[in-house]
N, C-alpha and C positions, 0 to 999 in steps of 0.2 A: 503494499499500499504506499502511496507517495507520502513523503514527510510533510509536505505543505499541501493543503487542500483548497483549491480555488473556490471562491464564493460566487454564487449566481447573484445577479442584481435583485436587490430586495423588492424592487418594484415590478417584478415579472407579472404578466397578466394571464389568466386563463381565458381560453376562447371556447366557444361552443364546439363540442366535440362533433367531429363528422362521424355519424353513427351508421349510416346506411351505405354498403358497399355497392359499387357498380360490379355486377357479376360477369361482364364480358371479359374474355380472356385478353390479356395484355392491357387492360384498363385498370389503373390502380387508384381511380378517383373514389372518394368517399363524400357523402352528402349529409347535411344537417337535417333535411326534411325530405319527405317523399316527393313533394312537388319539385324540389331541386333535382332529385334523381330523375324524375320523369322528363324535365326539361332537357337534362344532359342527354338522356337516351334518344329523345326526339331529334336532337341537334346532331349527335355524332354517331348514333348507331341505327341508321336506317337500313332496313334489311333488303337485300336483292337476292332473288332466287334464280339459280341456273338449273334448268331441267334438260335432261337429255334422255334419249332412249325410250320415251313414252309416246304412244299414239295420241293424236289430238283429242280424242274423245275422253282420254283419261287426264288431261291437263286441267288443273284446278284453276278457276278464275277468281276464287276468293282470296282476299288479302291475308297475309300472315303477319301477326304482330306479337309483340312481347318476347319473353324468353323462348328461345327456339327449342321447345320440346315437343311441339305439335307439327314440326316441319316436315319430317321425312316419311310420313306414311305412305306417300306415293312418289316420292322424289328419288331421283338418281342423279348422278354427277355431282355437282357442287352447290351448296347453299352458303352465301357469304354476307357479312356485314363489314363495317369499317375496320374491325379489329379481329375478326374471327371468320373462319370458313369451314364448311362441313363437306366431306365427300362421302358418298354413298355407293353401295354395290348396285350394279346395274341388272341384277337378277332377282335376288331374294329381297324384295322391296317392301314387303309388309303390305301388299295391296289389299284394299277392302273388297269384300265380296258379299253375296247373299248367302242364305243359309244352306244353299246347294252348292256353294263354291264357285258360282259364277261371278266374274268381275263386275263391279258397279262403278259408277262415276264417283270420283273423289269427293265431289261436294254433296253427294247424296246423304240425307239425314239417316242416322241409325234407325233400325226398326224399333217399334215400341217395346220398351224394356219391361214395363210392368203391365201385367194383365189383370192385377188385382186392384180393387178400389182402394183409395187412399186411407180408409179407415179399417182395413182388414188386418187385424193383429194375429191371425192365425190361431193357433192352439192357445196363445196367451189370452186372447179375449179382449184385452185392453192395454193401454200403455202402462197402467199400474201393474197389470199382471206381469208384463215382460220385465219392466224395470225391477220389480220385486224379485222375480226369478234370477235375473242377472246379479242383483246385489247379494242375494243369499248364497248362490252357488259359485259365482266367479269372484266377487270381491270379498265378502265376508268369509267364504269357504267354511260354512257351518256344518256341523255334523248333523246326522239325522235327528238325533234327540233334541239338539238345540233348535233345529228347524221347527220341530213340533212344539217346543216351549214357546218360541216366538210367535207362531201362528195362533197358539192357544191364548196367550196374553192379548194379542191383536183382537181376537174374537170377543174377549172379555171386556174390551174397552167400550166406552159409551158409543154405541151405534157402530162399532167396528165390525167389519166383515172381511176377513182376509181373502185374498184371491185364491188361495189354496187351503184345503182343509188339513193336510199334513205333508210330510216329506214325500210320501208315495206319489200324491197327486202332482207335487212340484216336479218330481223326476219324470213322471209320465208326460207332463206337459212339455218339458224340454225334449224328451225323446220323440215326440210327435212332430218336431220341427224338421221339415223336409230339407231345408237349406243346410248345407254343410254336413249332411248325414252321410258319411262314407263309412261303410260298415268294414269291420275288421275281419280279415280271413286268416286261416292258419294252414300250415303244413308241417310235416314232420320229416326229418332226415336221420339216417342212421348209417353206420359203417358197413360197407359191403366188400371190403378187401379181404386179403389173406388173413386166416385166423390160425392161432396155435392149436395143435391137436388136443392139449389139456391146458388147464389153468387159464382159461380165457379171461382177459381183462374185463371188468364190468363195463367199461366205457364202450366196448365194442358191441354190446347188446342194448345199450340205451338208446332211446329215441330222443332226438333234439327237436324241440318245438319252436316254430317261428311264426310271429304274428305280424301282419302287414296290412296296409291299405292299398287299393289299386292306384299305382303311381299315375296312371293316365287320367283318372278321375281327380286326383289331387291337383294335377297340373291344370286340368280344365277349370276346376274351381278357383285356382289361384289367378289364372289368366283372365277370368271373367269378373274378378273382384272390381266393382266400380271405385273402390277406395284408391286404387292404383293409378286411376286416370291422371294424366299429367306427370306421372312418376314412372314411366315405362317406355322402352325403345322397342319399336317394331322391326327395325332393321339394323344391321351392323353399320358403323359409320367411323370416319376418321375425322378428328377435330384438330384444326390448325389455327395458329394466330395468323391473321390475314397478311401482315406486313412481312415477316421473315419466315413464314410457313413452318413454324416450329410446332410439333405435335403436342397435344394435350391429352392426357389419360385420366379419365375420371371413372365413369360407370363402366360396367362390364362390356357392354356392347361397343365401347370406344376402343377396345384392344384389337390387336391383329388376329387373335385366334378365331374370334367370331367371323371376322371378314373372310379368312382363309377357309373356314368351315362353309360359309355361304357359297364361296366359289366352288368348292367341291360338291355341294349339294346341287348346284346349278348346272352341273354336267347333264343332269336329267332334265330335259325341256319341260316336263310336266310339273316341275317344282318352281318354275319361274313366277315371280310375283308373290311367293309364299313368305311367310314370317318364320325365321329360324328361332327356335326356342331351346336354349341350352338348359340342360337338367343339371343343376348343381347338387351335389351330394355331400353329406358329412356325417361322420360317426365318431362316437367318443364314449368309451366306457365310463360309467359313474357309479359311485357307491352312495347309497342313500342313508345307510346306518352301520356303523362298526360296532357300536355298543350292543345292538340286538342281534348280532351275527352279521356275517359278511353278505349284505344284500346288494349285489351288483346287478346292474342293467346295462344293456348295450343298444341304446337307441340309434336309429338312422334318420336323418332329417333330409328334407328336399326343399330346394328353392328353384327359381328360374333366373337365368342370367338377364332377362329383359328388364326386370324391376331395377330401379336404381339403388346404389349401395346404401344410401341413407334409409331406405325403406327396409332393406334386409337387415341392417344393423339395429333398426328401431323395433323389429319384430312386429310390425303391423300386419300380422297374418302373412308375412312374406317368407317365412320359414315354417314349414309344417313337419310334423312328426310323421314318418313314413312307416317304420317298422321297429320291432324289437328283435334283435338277433340272440340266439341261444349262446350261452357261455359254456362250452364243454368243460367239465371238471373231472379229475380222476384222483385216485389215491396218490399219496405223495411218491410212492415208489414208481408211478407211471408218468409223472409230470415231465421227466426228462427223456422219456422213451421216444426215439426218433419216429416211430410209427404213429404215436399219439400226437406229436408235434405237427407231423405232416398232415394227419387227418384234420386237425383244427384249422389249418390253412385252407385246405381243400373244401372243408365245410363252409367256410366263409364265403368263398367265391361261388360255390355251387348255390347257396342260398341267395346271394345278391343277384345272380343271373336270373333265378326264378322270380324274385320279388320284382324286378324291373322288366320282366318279359312282356308285359302288356304295352310297353312303350315302343317295342321293336318295329312294329308295323308302321308306326307314325315317323320313323326315322327315314323311310324311303318314300312313303305315300303320304301326302299332305292330309291333314285332319282338319275339318272345318270346326272352328271354335270361336266363341264369342269373347271379346276383348274388353277391357275396362271402359272404352269409349262407347260401348254399346254396339259396335260394328262386328261383323264376322270377318275372320281371316283364315287362311289356309295355313296351318302350323306344321312345321317339320321339326321333329325332336332330334336331339343329339346329346350324347353323354358329355357333360361338361366337366369342370374341375371338381376334384374331390378334396374336401376340407378334413384334414386329419393331422394328428401329431406325428412325430417321427416313427414311434413304434408301429402305428397303424399304417404309415406310408410304407414301411418294410413289408407288412402283410399284404397291402393292397397291390403293390407293384411287383411282388415276387422276387425281391432282391435279398441279399444276405445282410445281416446286421452290420453296421459300421460302414456300409457302402452308401453311395449317393444315388438316389432314385432318378436323378435327372441327367447325370453324366457318368462316364466311365473312369472317373478318378479313382486311383488306388486308395484302399482304406488307410494305409500307413502314410500317404502323402496326398491328402485330398486337395491341398492348396495348389498342387501341380496341375489339377484340372484334367480334363479329357474330353473326347468327343461326346456329343449328345447321346444319351441312352434312349433308344426308340424300341417300340414294340417289334418292328420288322427286324432290327438287329438282334434282339433277344431270340426271336423265333429262329433265325438263321444259326445263331450260336448254339441253341439247344439241339438242333438237328445235327450239327457237325461235332459237337463235343461230348465227351463223357460227362457224367453228372459231377464228379469230383473236380474235373478241369473247369467246368462252367462255374462251379461254386468258388473255387480258389482264385482263378484267374480273371473272372468277369463279374463276380458277385451275383450270380443267378441261381436260383433255386429251381432246378428243372422239374420239380414235382408240382409246382404251383402254376396253374394256368389262370391269369387274371380274368375276372369276370367280364372285363371290357372286350375280350376277344370274341364274345358272343354277340357284339353290336357293331354296326358299321361305323367307320370313321372315328373309332375310339382308341387312342393311344395312351395307356394309363401313365406311361413314363412322362408324357407332356402334359398330364392332367393333374399332377400333384400341386396343389394350391400352396402359395406362400402362407406361412403361419406365423404372424407377429407375436402372438401370445407365447407359444411354446419354443419357437426357434430363437426369438429375440429376448422376450421378457423373462420367461422362466428358465430357458436353455442358456443362452450366451451370458445373460446378465446374472441371474441367480446361481446357476449351477457352475458357471465358469469364472466370471470376473469376481464376483463377491468371494468365492472360495479361494481364488488365487491370491487376493489381497490378504485374506486371513492367513494363508500359508506363508506369505512374505513376511508378515509381522512375527510369526513364530520363528522363521529362519533368521531374521534380523535381530530380534530382541529376546528370543527364548520364550517359553510358555508363559512364565511369570510376567515378563515384560510386555508380551502380546495382550495378556489379560488386562494389564493396567491400562494400556492404550485403548483396549476395546471398552473399557468402562467409561473412559473419557469420551469416546465416540457415542456411547449410549447416552451420555448427558447432552451431547450436541444434538443428537436426534431428537431428544425430548424437548430441546430448547427451540426447535423450529417453530416460528409463529404460526398461528392458525391461518387457514386459507380455505375458501369454499371448495368442498370436494376432496380435501386432503385428509387422508386417513391419519388419525391421531396415534402417536407412538409415545405414550407417557413414560414408559420404562425403557425406551430405546429399542433394543432388540430382544432376543430370547424367545422367539416364537418356536414351538415344536413342530409346526407344519406351515409351509408357505402356501399361499394362494396367489393366483394371478393378480388379484387386487392388492395383496401385500406387496408383491414385487413392483407393480406399477406405481404404488404410493412411494415406495423407497426411491424409485427412479426420480420422483419429483423433487427430492431434496438431495440430489446425488452429487453435486460438485460444490459443497459449500466451504471453501477455503481460499485464502489468498495466496499462500505459498504452495500448498498442495491441496488435493481434494480428490477423493476416489470412493469407490463403492466398497464397503466392507460387509461383513456378515449382517445381512438384512438392511443395511442403510449405510450411506456415506458419511461424510462430515469428518474426515480425518485430517486434521491440519498439522503438517509437519511430520507425519508418520511415515510417508512413502515417498519415493522418488517422483520428480515432476513428470517424468515420462509415463508413469502409471496414470497420473491425472489426465495427461493428453490422451492416453489410450481410452480412458472412460469418457472423456469429452467427445472424442470422435465417435465412439459407439453410440452414445446418447443422441448425437446429432443424426447419425444414421437412422436410429429408431424413429425419431420424431419426423424426419423427412419422409420415410416410407408410409407414415401413418397419415400424411396429408390427404385431404379430400380430392385435390386436383394436383396431378404431377405433370410437369412440362419437361421439354428437352432441357431446359436450364435447370430445373430441379434434379434431373438425372445427372447433370454434371456435378452438382453439389453432392449428390449421393455418392458418385464415384470418388470424389475428393475425400469425403468422410471415410469411405471404405479403405482407400489408400493410406490415409493417416492412421486408421485403426490397425491395419496390417503392419505398418511401419513401427508404431510405438509400442505395440504389444510384445515386441521382441524383448522388451525390458523384463518380461516374466521369465524368459528364457535365460537372460543374462544374469538375474539374481538367483537363479537355481530352482525357481517354482515349476517351470515347464521345460525342463531339459529335454523331454521327449518331443517337443514341438507342439503344433496346434491342429493336428489332424482330427478334427471333431466334426461330425456330420451337421450338428446344429449350427455351429459357427461357419462351417463351409457353406452352409445354405445362403449366407449373405451374398456370395458372389453371383447367385442366380437371381437376386431380386430385380435387377435392372431388366433382364430378359423377361421375367414374370410380369412386370408392370406393362411392358410393351404388348404381352400377349393378353393379359386379363384386366388391364386397367388398374386403378389404385387398390392396393392390397387390403385396405380397410374394409372392403366388401367381401373379402374371402379370408376369414380368420376363425380359429377354433374358439375364440371368445364369443362368437355368435352362437355356436352350438352349445358351449358351456353355459351361456346365459339361458338358452332354451331348456337346458336341463332343469332349471328351477321350476318353470311352469308345466313342463311336459312330464317330468319324472318325480322330482323331489316333493313338490307340493301335493301332487295327487297321491304319492306314497304316504305322506304324513296324514292325509285325511282318510286313508284306507284302514281296514281292520287289521292290517299287517298279516293276515292269514291268506295265502294264495293271492297276494296283493296285485299281481300283474293284471288279472282280469278287471279289478276295480280301477287300476291305472288307465287301462284302455277305455273303459266306460266314461271315466272323468274327462279324458281328453276328447272323446267324441261329443260329449255334452258341451264342453268348452267351444269346440268348433261349431256346433250348432248355434250356441248363443252369439258367437262373433258373427257368423253368417247372417243370423237374423237381425242383429243391430246394423249391419252394413245395408241390408235390404231396407230396413225401416228408415234409415238416414237418407238413403238414395231416393226414397219415395217421399221425403219431406215430413215424415211423421215423427221424427226425432231430430233434435239439433245435432250437428257434427260433434262427435264425442271428443273430449279431451281427457287424459288420464286424471281421474279425480284425486289421486294421491299426490300428483305433482301440483295441482292447483292449490291444494291445502297446504302443501309445504312451502310454496313460493309466494302465495298471496293469502294473507290472513286477514281476519276481520280487525277493525281498528281497536276492538276491545279484547281481542284474543291474545295479543302479544304486547300489551302495554306495560307489563311489569319488567323490572330490571333483569330478572332471571330468564331472559329469552332463551328458548331452546335452540341449540345449534344443530343443524342437520349436516353431518359429516359424510353422508352417503354420497358417493361419487355420482350415482345415478340420479340424484334428486334434482339436478338442473336440467333434465331433459324436457323440452317443450314441444309438443306435437302441434306446431303451427308452421305454416309456410311464410317466408319472409315477405312475399307479395301482399299478404293479408295483414301483416304486422307492422309495417312501416308507419310510423307516426311521430309527432313531436313529443317531447317529454311532458308528462302530466303528473299532477299530484293527486294521489288518492286520498280523499278525506270523507270516507263514508262512516258515519256514526251509527253503530248498531246494525249495519248490513254488511252482507258479503260483497266485497269489491273484486270485480274481475276485469282485467284489461291486459291484453298482451300487445306490447309495443316493442318496435325494433330498438333495442338498447334503451328501453325506457327505464327510468328509476322510479320506484314506487315506494313511498314512505309508509311506516307503521307508527302512529303516534304514540307517545310515551306519557304515562301518568306520573304525577308527582314531580314534574320538572317545572323549571322556571317559566313564567308567562310574560315576562317583559325583558327588555334589553338589560337594564340595570341588575335585575335579579339573576339573569343568565351570566352576566359578567362576573357577578360575585360567586355564583355556583362553579363556574369554570376557572376562577381565579385569573381572569383576563381583563384588567381594567379598561384596556383600549378597545374593547369589543365594539362600542358605539362608533368609534372612528373607523374601524374596519368595515362595519356595515355601511357607513356613510361613503367610504371609498367605493364599495361595491355598488351602491346605488348610483354614484356619479358615473361609473363605467357602464352601467346598464342603461342609464338615461342619455349617454352621450355615445358617439361613435368610438370604435376601438382605438382610432388613431388620436383621439383627443387626450392630451396629457393630464394627469391629475393636477389640480390647482395646488399652489404652494401652501396656502393656509387652509385651516379647518373650517374657517368662516364661509368659505365658498362651497362647501360640500353640503348635499342635501341631509336633512335630519329626519330620523325616524324615531318616534316615541310611542308607537302603538303596540298592541299585543303581538306575541308571536307564539308559535307552537313548536315544541321540540319533539324529535323522533329519535328512536333508538336504532333504526336500520333503514336502509333503502335497497330495493331490489333491482338489479340490472338484468335485462333480457336482451340478448345479442345473438348475432349469427356466428355460429362456430361449427361448421359441418365436419371438421377434422376430429372433433371431440365426440364423445358419446352425446347424441343429441336426438331431437325429434325428427320427423319426416323433412321439415323445412330447414334442418340444421340449426334449430334454435335452442339456446340454453338459458338458464336463469341462475343468478347467484345473489347472495345477500351480503351487503356491505354493512358492517356494524360500527356504531359508535355508542357504547353503552357503559355506564359507570359500574354496573354489577352484572356480570355474565355468569350464568350457570350458578347463581348464588355464591359467586366467588369474585376474584378480581375483575377489574375493568378490562374491556376490549375495545381497542381503537384501531380499525383496520387501515391498511395503506392502499393507495389507489393510483392509477394512471390519470393524469390531468392533461388535457389537450391545451398546448400553449403556443404552438406554431403550425398551422395547418398547411404551410408551404413545404414542409418536409414530410418524410415517411418514417415509420418506425420510431424508435426511441428519440430521434432528433425532433419529432414533432410533439413530444410529451415530456412531462417531468413527473417525479414521484412526490407524493404528499401523504400525510397521515391525517385521517378525519378525526377531528376532536368533538364535532357536534353536527347533527342534522337539524335544521329548523326552517320554517317558512313564516311569511308574514304577508299582509296586504298593505301595499303602500297607498299614499293619498291619491295616486292615479287609478286606483281600483284594481291594479294588477297584483296577482299573487306571485311572489318570488320564492322559489324552492332553492335553499342554500346549503352549503356545507362550510363550516369553519375548519380550516386545514393548517397543518404545520408543514411547510415546504421542506423538501430534501434537495441537496445540491449533488450534482455529479462529481465524483472524485477525479475523473479524467474524461477526456473528450472522445474516448472510444472504449469498447468493451475490454475487459481484462484479457490479456494474451493467453493466459494459462487456462482459465475456465470458460472464456468466451461470453462471459456475462458482464453487464454494466455494473459499476460500483457507485453507491450513493451514501451520503451521510446527512443527518439532520442539519438544517440550515439555521444560523443564528445571525442576528444583527450585530453591528459594531459594539453595542453596549452589552452583548451577551444574552439578550432576550430572544425568544423564539421568533423566527421569521414566519408570521401568520398572515392569512388572508381569508376573506369570505368570498367564495366562488359560487357561480350558479351551477345548479345540478347538471345542466346540459353539457358542461365542461368535463364532467367525469366520464372517462372511457370505460373502466371497469376496475375490478380489484387487482392489486399488485402484490406479489408475494416477495417478501424480503427474507433473506437468510443472513445471519450475522457472519462477519469476517472474523473468524476466531483467531487466526494468526497461530503462533506456536504455543500459546498459553493454554493451560487446561481450563475447562469450564468449571467455575465454582458451583458447588452443590446448591447454592441458593438460586441459581439461574434456572428458569423454566420458560415454557412457551408463553406464560402470561407477561413476563417482564423483560424478555431478551430484547424487545424493540426499545426499551427504555435504558437498558444497561450498555449495549454495545453502541459504538460510534460509527462503525462502517458496515455496510451491508451490500450483498449482491442482490440485483434484480433477477429473481429466479425465472429465467426463460423456459425452464423445464417444468413449471408448475402445471401446465397443461398445453395442449397443442396450439390453442389460440394464443396463449402467451408466448409460445415459442416463435410464432410468426409475428407477433406484435412487438416483442422486445428485441428486435433484431438490431 
């Protein structure tokens, strides 16, 4: 850290934050209002469409406006605007047709979607009946006995007549819902190979049961879901920036694999004009309870590549449970038996082939299906990427453990690389080589025939999806880098010395200030079992030191304990992780990705030099990093293909249904629960589409983010540390608005605004400026408010007058608030369909019935720059609002400015450094700013230096004790892009 710290001018000004981004590629403009964005779009982004290869009667004459997601239904060639151009295949164009598959004019309206009257609630009878069933079964997840008790009490109330008499009638009502009712089928498989003459292993006689739903019906239901309208692509496309023609990779259909598949499909003239529907599969074993016995399940999930990545990540019915696979088990003495191990592999592939068999006909002959926009299209299926962790990738691809499923790199030198591994190559090697040679020299298990061999155009070696969760977060981060740092400390300082340093790191971990969505580690490390959320949370506080900083067991924050090259290794790795997680990846982004990978490979040699990895770095998960660029070009942004999607689905599809079961023969109950949940979801979509229900928003998110004015007025506001709490299911086009103040007394207030800040009024706080000045201990508060008013009432270029007598005076009442809520577009993070997230910024004197909490924020100060140069850091001391004499309400924040320590990020960690700002007389540099100038929360990490953390330091007081901080760009993916 520099010896002298430059001071920023005390008279800095906050400006209204540009909150709404222009979503056009290559355009980096942000706007303060929706009207400003609309004016910009009409001035600079006028669309021009270039059509080719279509007969005149199929050319549409209707204008195309807005975000270009309705563009390519009948288009081929190129679609362009001033900053972006799209190119489409000239055969598989997603052409509209009638129910018989005959082409229709592009401007033809869709056939009538609804044959039912607008008041037909089906088996539910009424809106009350449906919403009661949905609440009881889906939201409250009540047991049968509790359902009966609730309905009994309802019936005993004055004039109460419940829509159901008991749980049986409720279940029968849901079961009578025809929409979403895809029945479960089953089949059994058993061993039919050679058997010993005596002492036959029991597993050879056992029958293995598989439950599944017809995949073609699952796809048909998913493809016809009106909820996906506007969030689906009907044809492969290539997205370019118009000026320099650089590629943009986002949703699955923007990748090269879908384009190449369409070309192959189009060899058959009968498929011309069809819609290519990639079938994305994923499987992952899960354990629902260890305490009550090893209850393992092996679900398989299905999605389609046409829906956008944000839909798939948000689980808005975009990922469906397809089947439950059997898990063959045997006595311990047979677990390592080669015959049994071979049988388990063959069993998986035989079952998968049978489960997917109904899709096979549609892979060569187009199937007429209804789409979310109400039109029919001819669909051609194709086996798409398979989402799985490395052990399942080994099983799926038929390779040998420790080999790569995508290339022929040798397991003892994976970094040397090798030619691509293809199904054609594997078939040729199996024909030519003995089993032992294929195993040892090429990593091929000749006894395994991948299930994809039974389907056209399917090469499993090229369909192994990137896996951010297991390859990067859990694998390379937790299992490799974290462990290596721990081993380095033991080698360098011995076990006793390493333990002492790890205790200091624990205290640093616990001292990380709170931040929305950041998992709390009050005791530092010491977890007996890591989860993906633990690993991701630790990555967020991963480089917190000025001299050094790296990842240790469960968390970073080691200052002065490791060589600087270890810090550089971890920084490069983190940057790689955050780049691949971005929602849109461009050719320029891929350059940054290559640079991060090169630096990671260069600096990780320090672990070899210090004796931690003398054997080198031939590790399959770490090796997978070299394939990410190619996978992005093939499949688009990797955040739409990750095991985090399937692991999240486990909660609703497996774990919750298991918990509500009787635990006896639970699988059948799990299947029934899933079927009923699908029926309720389909019914809601139907009712919403017919205008019988308002468009749904997840109720739990509304209650977490927007509270009644009376529900959160006490000092002990409840902090929601759940990373998923900020997900908002709104589309930005519907949410752009100016900042507004929520002041509803005794009513529930709901408003979704693009980067809107919403106040929650506090009780027991000062109601006037003098009283608030005394409460906060800031005598100059009235002057700060006067300066704020002068800036608000005059143009930004007008300098403040020299004397206070020229400033406007405010003497009226004001209202104090404990928190404000920011809602903003952040598609790279866990978010809703529209990429929306919500977070709470707090300024509260008593938090969780304990010490105060005053969060730090990004403040917009110069909108002529991008990134950190356009913002400064401040700490919120109070939120308040008042009505001035002109009748206007001003929503404000009293803040303590922070100064930048340097004019560029720290070379070692890549993060900006700041410190609290003070005036010449030693007083805090304070300002009152308008709420509009707040961009979002900022997360600061103390610069610990070489000193150990005193035991008295914790996350409550670290912002008050330390004088230098990093601006944590790894707090989340939005912060990574923002704090550049």
